[in-house]
C-alpha positions as CSV (number, residue, x, y, z in Angstrom):
1,M,-56.1,33.3,15.1
2,D,-54.1,31.9,18.0
3,G,-56.9,32.0,20.3
4,M,-59.2,30.3,17.8
5,L,-57.0,27.2,17.4
6,C,-57.3,24.9,20.4
7,G,-54.3,23.0,21.8
8,E,-55.0,19.4,20.2
9,L,-55.6,21.0,16.7
10,L,-52.2,23.0,17.1
11,Q,-50.3,19.9,18.1
12,E,-51.6,17.9,15.2
13,I,-50.5,20.7,12.7
14,F,-46.9,20.7,14.4
15,R,-46.7,16.9,14.0
16,K,-47.2,17.3,10.1
17,L,-44.5,19.9,9.9
18,P,-41.1,19.1,8.0
19,S,-38.3,17.9,10.4
20,A,-35.9,20.7,9.2
21,P,-34.7,22.7,12.2
22,S,-35.9,25.9,10.5
23,S,-39.5,24.7,10.9
24,S,-39.2,23.9,14.5
25,L,-37.4,27.3,15.2
26,S,-40.1,29.3,13.3
27,V,-42.9,27.7,15.5
28,C,-41.0,28.0,18.8
29,L,-40.6,31.7,18.5
30,V,-44.1,32.5,17.9
31,C,-45.1,32.5,21.6
32,K,-44.6,30.4,24.9
33,R,-47.7,28.7,24.3
34,W,-46.6,27.4,20.9
35,L,-43.3,26.4,22.3
36,N,-44.8,24.2,24.9
37,L,-47.4,22.6,22.6
38,Y,-44.6,22.0,20.0
39,R,-42.6,20.3,22.8
40,S,-45.4,18.2,24.1
41,S,-46.1,17.1,20.4
42,K,-42.8,15.9,19.7
43,T,-42.4,12.1,19.7
44,S,-38.8,12.1,18.7
45,L,-35.8,13.5,20.1
46,S,-32.0,13.3,19.4
47,L,-29.4,14.8,21.7
48,R,-25.4,15.0,21.2
49,F,-23.3,16.2,24.0
50,L,-19.8,16.5,25.1
51,P,-18.7,15.2,28.5
52,H,-18.8,17.8,31.1
53,D,-19.9,18.3,34.9
54,S,-22.1,15.3,35.7
55,N,-24.2,17.0,38.2
56,S,-25.1,19.8,35.9
57,M,-25.7,17.3,33.0
58,F,-28.2,15.2,35.3
59,V,-30.2,18.3,36.2
60,S,-30.3,19.7,32.7
61,L,-31.3,16.2,31.0
62,S,-34.0,15.8,33.7
63,S,-35.4,19.4,33.0
64,L,-35.3,19.0,29.3
65,L,-37.0,15.6,29.2
66,S,-39.9,17.1,31.4
67,Y,-40.9,19.3,28.4
68,Y,-41.2,16.2,26.2
69,P,-43.9,14.1,27.7
70,C,-44.8,12.0,24.6
71,L,-41.5,10.8,23.3
72,S,-41.5,7.5,21.6
73,F,-38.0,8.0,20.2
74,L,-34.9,9.0,22.2
75,S,-31.3,9.1,21.1
76,L,-28.5,10.3,23.7
77,V,-24.9,10.1,22.1
78,L,-21.6,11.3,23.6
79,T,-19.8,13.0,20.5
80,D,-16.6,11.6,21.7
81,A,-16.6,7.9,21.2
82,A,-13.3,7.3,23.2
83,A,-15.1,9.2,26.2
84,A,-17.9,7.0,25.9
85,N,-15.8,3.9,26.3
86,S,-14.1,5.4,29.5
87,T,-17.2,6.9,30.9
88,T,-17.9,5.2,34.3
89,T,-20.8,2.8,34.6
90,A,-22.3,4.8,37.6
91,F,-22.5,7.9,35.4
92,S,-24.3,6.1,32.5
93,D,-26.7,4.3,34.9
94,H,-27.6,7.6,36.6
95,L,-28.6,9.1,33.1
96,L,-30.5,6.0,32.1
97,S,-32.5,6.2,35.5
98,I,-33.5,9.8,34.4
99,V,-34.7,8.5,31.1
100,S,-36.5,5.6,32.9
101,S,-38.4,8.2,35.0
102,S,-39.1,10.6,32.3
103,C,-40.0,8.8,29.2
104,S,-42.6,6.0,29.9
105,Y,-44.0,6.0,26.4
106,L,-40.5,5.1,24.7
107,H,-40.6,2.5,21.9
108,H,-37.0,3.2,20.7
109,L,-34.0,4.0,22.8
110,R,-30.5,4.7,21.5
111,F,-28.2,5.2,24.6
112,L,-24.7,5.8,23.6
113,V,-23.4,7.7,26.6
114,G,-21.2,4.8,28.3
115,P,-21.6,1.1,29.6
116,V,-24.6,0.3,31.6
117,C,-25.1,-2.5,34.0
118,G,-27.8,-5.1,34.0
119,L,-29.5,-4.0,37.0
120,S,-30.2,-0.4,35.2
121,L,-31.5,-2.2,32.1
122,L,-33.8,-4.2,34.4
123,S,-35.1,-1.1,36.1
124,L,-35.6,0.4,32.6
125,S,-37.9,-2.6,31.6
126,K,-40.1,-1.7,34.4
127,S,-40.7,2.0,33.5
128,C,-40.4,1.5,29.8
129,S,-42.2,-1.8,29.2
130,K,-43.2,-0.8,25.5
131,L,-39.6,-0.6,24.1
132,T,-39.2,-2.3,21.0
133,S,-35.6,-1.1,20.0
134,I,-32.6,-0.6,22.4
135,T,-28.9,0.4,21.5
136,V,-26.6,0.5,24.4
137,Y,-22.9,0.0,25.5
138,L,-22.1,-3.0,27.8
139,S,-18.9,-3.6,29.7
140,R,-17.5,-7.1,30.3
141,P,-18.2,-9.8,31.5
142,L,-21.5,-9.9,29.5
143,F,-24.7,-10.6,31.4
144,L,-27.6,-10.5,28.9
145,N,-30.6,-12.1,30.8
146,W,-32.1,-8.6,31.2
147,V,-33.2,-9.1,27.5
148,V,-36.2,-11.2,28.6
149,S,-37.6,-8.5,30.8
150,F,-38.6,-6.4,27.7
151,P,-41.7,-8.2,26.4
152,C,-42.0,-6.0,23.2
153,L,-38.2,-6.0,22.2
154,K,-37.7,-6.6,18.6
155,E,-34.4,-5.0,17.8
156,L,-31.2,-5.0,20.0
157,C,-28.0,-3.4,19.3
158,L,-25.0,-4.0,21.9
159,Y,-21.6,-2.4,21.6
160,V,-19.2,-4.1,23.9
161,C,-16.6,-1.6,25.4
162,S,-13.0,-2.3,25.4
163,T,-12.7,-1.9,29.3
164,D,-13.7,-4.8,31.6
165,G,-15.4,-4.2,34.8
166,L,-17.9,-5.8,37.3
167,V,-19.6,-3.7,39.7
168,D,-21.3,-5.1,42.9
169,D,-24.8,-4.6,41.4
170,D,-23.8,-6.8,38.5
171,K,-22.5,-9.5,40.8
172,R,-25.7,-9.6,42.6
173,F,-27.4,-9.5,39.3
174,R,-25.4,-12.5,38.0
175,L,-26.4,-14.6,41.1
176,S,-30.0,-14.3,40.1
177,S,-29.2,-14.9,36.4
178,T,-31.4,-17.2,34.4
179,E,-28.9,-17.3,31.5
180,E,-28.6,-21.1,31.8
181,L,-32.2,-21.6,31.1
182,D,-33.9,-21.7,27.6
183,V,-36.3,-18.9,27.3
184,K,-38.5,-17.4,24.4
185,F,-38.3,-13.9,23.4
186,G,-39.2,-11.9,20.0
187,L,-36.0,-10.5,19.0
188,E,-36.0,-10.0,15.1
189,T,-32.9,-7.8,14.7
190,L,-29.5,-8.3,16.4
191,C,-26.4,-6.3,16.1
192,L,-23.4,-7.1,18.3
193,S,-20.1,-5.1,18.0
194,G,-16.7,-6.1,19.6
195,I,-17.4,-9.6,20.6
196,R,-14.3,-11.6,21.9
197,A,-13.5,-15.4,22.1
198,D,-13.9,-15.1,25.8
199,D,-17.3,-13.3,26.0
200,K,-19.7,-15.8,27.8
201,G,-23.4,-15.4,27.9
202,V,-23.6,-14.9,24.1
203,S,-24.3,-18.7,23.5
204,W,-27.4,-18.1,25.6
205,L,-28.4,-15.3,23.3
206,W,-28.0,-17.6,20.3
207,R,-29.9,-20.4,21.6
208,N,-32.8,-18.2,22.3
209,C,-33.0,-16.2,19.2
210,K,-35.3,-18.4,17.3
211,R,-37.1,-15.5,15.3
212,L,-34.2,-13.5,14.2
213,N,-34.5,-12.2,10.6
214,K,-31.6,-9.8,10.6
215,L,-28.1,-10.1,12.1
216,Q,-25.3,-7.6,12.2
217,L,-21.8,-8.4,13.3
218,N,-19.2,-5.5,13.5
219,S,-15.6,-5.8,14.5
220,C,-16.0,-9.3,16.1
221,E,-13.2,-11.8,16.5
222,S,-15.7,-14.4,17.6
223,V,-19.3,-15.1,18.3
224,G,-18.6,-15.9,21.9
225,D,-16.9,-18.3,24.2
226,G,-16.1,-22.0,23.2
227,E,-19.7,-23.2,22.9
228,S,-21.0,-20.3,21.0
229,F,-20.5,-21.5,17.6
230,S,-22.5,-24.7,18.3
231,S,-25.2,-22.6,19.6
232,F,-25.0,-20.1,16.7
233,I,-26.6,-22.5,14.3
234,W,-30.0,-22.1,16.4
235,C,-30.5,-18.6,15.0
236,V,-29.4,-19.1,11.5
237,E,-32.2,-20.9,10.1
238,G,-34.6,-18.0,9.7
239,L,-32.1,-15.2,8.9
240,Q,-33.1,-13.1,5.9
241,V,-30.5,-10.2,6.2
242,V,-26.9,-10.7,7.2
243,E,-24.3,-7.9,7.6
244,L,-20.7,-8.6,8.4
245,R,-18.2,-5.6,8.9
246,K,-14.5,-6.3,9.9
247,C,-15.0,-9.8,11.0
248,R,-12.3,-11.7,9.1
249,S,-11.3,-14.1,11.8
250,I,-14.8,-15.7,12.0
251,I,-16.3,-14.9,8.8
252,D,-15.7,-18.3,6.8
253,R,-17.2,-20.2,9.8
254,V,-20.1,-17.8,9.7
255,L,-20.5,-18.2,5.8
256,S,-20.5,-21.9,6.0
257,R,-23.3,-22.1,8.7
258,L,-25.2,-19.8,6.5
259,A,-24.7,-21.8,3.3
260,E,-25.6,-25.1,5.3
261,S,-28.7,-23.7,7.2
262,S,-30.2,-20.5,6.0
263,A,-32.5,-21.1,3.0
264,S,-34.4,-18.0,3.7
265,L,-31.2,-15.5,3.3
266,N,-31.9,-12.9,0.8
267,S,-29.4,-10.1,1.6
268,L,-25.8,-10.3,2.4
269,L,-23.2,-7.5,3.3
270,I,-19.6,-8.1,3.8
271,H,-17.1,-5.3,4.3
272,D,-13.5,-5.4,5.1
273,G,-12.7,-8.9,5.9
274,C,-13.1,-12.2,4.1
275,S,-11.2,-14.9,2.2
276,R,-11.7,-15.6,-1.4
277,E,-12.1,-19.4,-0.6
278,G,-14.6,-18.9,2.0
279,L,-16.7,-16.4,-0.1
280,L,-16.4,-18.7,-3.2
281,E,-17.6,-21.8,-1.2
282,F,-20.5,-19.8,0.2
283,I,-21.7,-18.6,-3.4
284,T,-21.4,-22.1,-4.9
285,T,-22.9,-24.2,-2.1
286,C,-25.8,-21.7,-0.6
287,R,-29.3,-22.9,-0.8
288,C,-30.8,-19.4,-0.6
289,N,-32.2,-17.1,-3.2
290,L,-29.9,-14.3,-2.6
291,Q,-31.4,-11.0,-4.1
292,K,-29.0,-8.3,-2.6
293,L,-25.2,-8.6,-2.3
294,D,-23.0,-5.7,-0.9
295,L,-19.2,-6.2,-1.0
296,R,-16.3,-4.1,0.1
297,L,-13.3,-6.4,-0.2
298,P,-10.5,-4.5,-1.9
299,L,-7.9,-7.3,-2.0
300,D,-10.2,-10.3,-1.9
301,L,-12.7,-9.7,-4.8
302,D,-11.7,-10.8,-8.2
303,N,-13.0,-12.0,-11.6
304,H,-13.3,-15.6,-10.4
305,L,-15.8,-14.6,-7.5
306,F,-17.7,-12.5,-10.1
307,L,-17.8,-15.4,-12.4
308,A,-19.2,-17.6,-9.5
309,I,-22.0,-14.8,-9.0
310,A,-22.8,-14.8,-12.6
311,T,-23.3,-18.7,-12.5
312,N,-24.9,-19.2,-9.1
313,L,-26.8,-16.0,-8.1
314,R,-28.9,-15.4,-11.1
315,G,-31.7,-13.8,-8.9
316,L,-29.7,-10.9,-7.8
317,S,-31.6,-7.6,-8.0
318,T,-29.2,-5.3,-6.1
319,L,-25.3,-5.6,-6.4
320,R,-23.0,-3.1,-4.6
321,V,-19.3,-3.3,-5.0
322,Q,-16.9,-0.8,-3.3
323,S,-13.2,-0.4,-3.7
324,C,-12.6,-3.4,-6.0
325,C,-8.9,-3.3,-7.0
326,L,-8.5,-6.6,-8.6
327,V,-11.7,-6.8,-10.7
328,T,-11.5,-6.0,-14.6
329,G,-13.8,-5.1,-17.2
330,E,-14.3,-8.9,-18.2
331,G,-15.5,-9.7,-14.9
332,L,-18.2,-6.9,-15.0
333,Q,-19.3,-7.7,-18.3
334,I,-19.8,-11.3,-17.4
335,L,-22.1,-10.2,-14.6
336,G,-23.9,-7.7,-16.9
337,T,-24.8,-10.3,-19.3
338,A,-25.9,-13.0,-16.5
339,L,-28.0,-10.5,-14.6
340,N,-29.5,-8.5,-17.5
341,S,-33.0,-9.6,-16.7
342,T,-33.0,-9.2,-12.9
343,L,-30.7,-6.5,-11.7
344,E,-32.5,-3.2,-10.8
345,Q,-29.8,-1.6,-8.6
346,L,-26.1,-1.3,-9.3
347,A,-23.3,0.4,-7.3
348,L,-19.6,0.6,-8.4
349,I,-18.3,2.8,-5.8
350,H,-14.5,3.9,-6.1
351,C,-13.9,1.2,-8.5
352,H,-10.7,1.6,-10.6
353,V,-12.0,-0.5,-13.3
354,V,-14.6,2.2,-14.1
355,D,-12.1,4.9,-14.8
356,R,-9.4,2.4,-16.4
357,E,-11.4,0.6,-19.2
358,V,-12.8,2.7,-21.9
359,G,-16.3,1.5,-23.2
360,L,-17.0,-0.5,-20.3
361,L,-20.0,1.5,-19.0
362,A,-21.5,1.7,-22.4
363,T,-21.5,-2.1,-22.5
364,L,-23.0,-2.5,-19.2
365,G,-25.6,0.2,-20.1
366,Q,-26.7,-2.0,-23.0
367,N,-26.8,-5.2,-21.0
368,L,-28.6,-3.8,-17.9
369,R,-31.5,-2.0,-19.4
370,M,-33.7,-2.9,-16.3
371,L,-31.6,-0.8,-14.1
372,R,-33.6,1.6,-11.9
373,K,-30.8,2.8,-9.4
374,L,-27.1,3.5,-10.4
375,D,-24.5,4.6,-8.0
376,L,-20.9,5.5,-9.4
377,S,-19.9,7.6,-6.5
378,Y,-16.1,8.4,-5.9
379,N,-14.8,7.4,-9.3
380,E,-12.8,10.6,-9.4
381,M,-11.4,10.0,-13.0
382,L,-14.7,9.3,-14.7
383,V,-15.4,11.6,-17.6
384,D,-18.6,12.8,-19.3
385,K,-18.3,10.7,-22.4
386,E,-18.1,7.3,-20.5
387,L,-21.0,8.0,-18.4
388,V,-23.1,9.6,-21.3
389,S,-22.6,6.6,-23.3
390,M,-24.0,4.4,-20.4
391,L,-27.0,6.6,-19.5
392,V,-28.5,6.5,-23.1
393,S,-29.6,3.0,-22.4
394,F,-31.5,3.6,-19.2
395,N,-35.2,4.7,-19.9
396,N,-36.3,3.6,-16.3
397,L,-33.5,5.0,-14.2
398,A,-35.1,6.6,-11.1
399,E,-31.9,7.3,-8.9
400,L,-28.5,8.4,-9.9
401,K,-25.6,9.0,-7.3
402,L,-22.4,10.7,-8.7
403,R,-21.0,12.1,-5.5
404,G,-17.2,12.6,-5.7
405,C,-16.9,12.3,-9.3
406,R,-14.7,15.3,-9.8
407,K,-14.0,15.0,-13.7
408,L,-17.8,15.3,-14.5
409,T,-19.2,18.5,-15.9
410,G,-22.5,20.1,-17.0
411,I,-22.4,17.9,-20.2
412,T,-23.5,15.1,-18.2
413,M,-26.2,17.0,-16.6
414,V,-27.6,17.8,-19.9
415,S,-27.6,14.4,-21.1
416,V,-29.4,13.2,-17.8
417,C,-32.2,15.5,-18.4
418,K,-32.6,14.3,-22.1
419,T,-32.4,10.6,-21.6
420,C,-33.4,9.7,-18.0
421,K,-37.0,11.0,-18.1
422,S,-38.1,9.0,-15.1
423,L,-35.1,10.3,-12.9
424,Q,-36.6,11.1,-9.3
425,S,-33.2,11.5,-7.3
426,V,-29.8,12.6,-8.1
427,D,-26.7,13.1,-6.1
428,I,-23.9,15.4,-7.2
429,M,-22.2,16.4,-4.2
430,N,-18.6,17.1,-4.4
431,C,-18.5,17.3,-8.2
432,P,-16.6,20.7,-8.7
433,G,-17.0,20.4,-12.5
434,I,-20.9,20.6,-12.2
435,E,-21.5,24.3,-11.6
436,A,-24.6,26.3,-10.6
437,Q,-25.8,26.6,-14.1
438,A,-26.1,23.0,-14.5
439,V,-27.8,22.5,-11.3
440,E,-30.4,25.1,-12.4
441,F,-30.7,23.2,-15.8
442,V,-31.6,19.9,-14.0
443,V,-34.1,21.3,-11.7
444,L,-36.0,23.1,-14.4
445,N,-35.8,20.3,-16.9
446,C,-36.1,16.9,-15.2
447,P,-39.8,16.3,-15.3
448,Q,-40.0,13.7,-12.6
449,L,-37.3,14.9,-10.3
450,R,-38.1,14.9,-6.5
451,Q,-34.8,15.4,-4.8
452,I,-31.4,16.7,-5.6
453,V,-28.5,16.5,-3.5
454,V,-25.9,19.2,-4.0
455,E,-23.8,21.9,-2.3
456,E,-25.9,24.9,-1.1
457,S,-23.4,27.3,-2.8
458,K,-24.6,25.8,-6.2
459,V,-28.4,26.5,-5.9
460,S,-29.3,29.8,-7.4
461,D,-32.3,31.6,-6.7
462,I,-33.8,30.5,-10.0
463,A,-33.0,27.1,-9.1
464,R,-34.6,27.3,-5.5
465,A,-37.7,28.8,-7.0
466,G,-38.0,26.1,-9.6
467,A,-37.5,23.4,-6.9
468,C,-40.3,25.0,-4.6
469,H,-42.6,25.1,-7.6
470,K,-42.0,21.6,-8.6
471,F,-41.9,20.2,-4.9
472,I,-38.2,19.1,-5.3
473,E,-36.3,18.6,-2.2
474,V,-33.0,20.2,-2.2
475,T,-30.3,18.8,0.3
476,S,-26.7,19.2,0.9
477,G,-25.9,16.0,3.0
């Protein structure tokens, strides 16, 4: 049989195999020919490694990549983030040069080994001109004009290291810089982490990101040096998705810019840092038709903000709330009444009000009959009676996440099978009250189920056979 199958046909078969490690191991152990063909058919490779002797790492990486000539996605990550921050630029640049010389077909590169310099990225652009996505560490000062050297670049993610440094190559790179000039490039997604108020060069990026539709800011105390906020307005107009994490010092100004200029915004995420006044002003003055709102603001989110959302954001289809300490059942009921005809996805993750107020979930269920996805993860005191009273109202529920709900038992699973006939995915990881028998019952009696996330130890032989017969994916992560 092996002799009858040509290499091209085997490679096409290998490309269609599941990505599970067991599948690749089974193929690679057949013979050397299959191993070589499998490697040459792979278009994606992810490597995580610990810092060790640099010379042996260079040789090993070069040798390994030579077996994978058709890679379009490559991820190299140092497992110790602190080590990545302290890694020398010369070490990272050498590894990046190996990638440049070995992977000319790359479209996506995730290189989180250590800070790289501008000249190395410029060299990468000559070898890997088809790159559409880049994720890298940079050290200060920031020189970003290398971005224009990647003509196909659509997604850029920059992590600014805490250490400052300027090598001779970067000095020469700066002298030939065109950062003061306005240029055009096609970035659509931009993620910046660790930006400080003295970071120059970011304003140039804002001025030239005219096609951005997604922006992520993580742990940023500013959007750059003094002129950056005036330049920031240039990239706001076309934004559709904005995610702000741990950016308390700048978030009010960013939200103000979004409210003034971003009419196309449809998704907003704010985690760990905001002021009630700034968020309230955005909600009441924004001109956009926001459809997705994701908030994790334990000490800033209260009923007044929920009332503003119910009054001004009537088009919401997705609402995610995490760790809301100050919200009461009244606030949630107001939202449920206002969004009863539009809300399709609701997440109340680790929200004390879910555990505290008896009958709240039943009321929400009666109001939100259009709901298709429900996430109540990590509500550790949630009991069967409360959840079951909510689920009876959901005929169209397709996804249910109950991860970390430690009080739930098999009673909930029986109710899920009886009431949620359209359920396709359920997550019951870290639910000690839901035992193997209940898992087996769900697998055998949920007609539309396609995925269940649960501990491996709770999957019986009968459940595994039933999942295989019904093409249900069983995962533990």
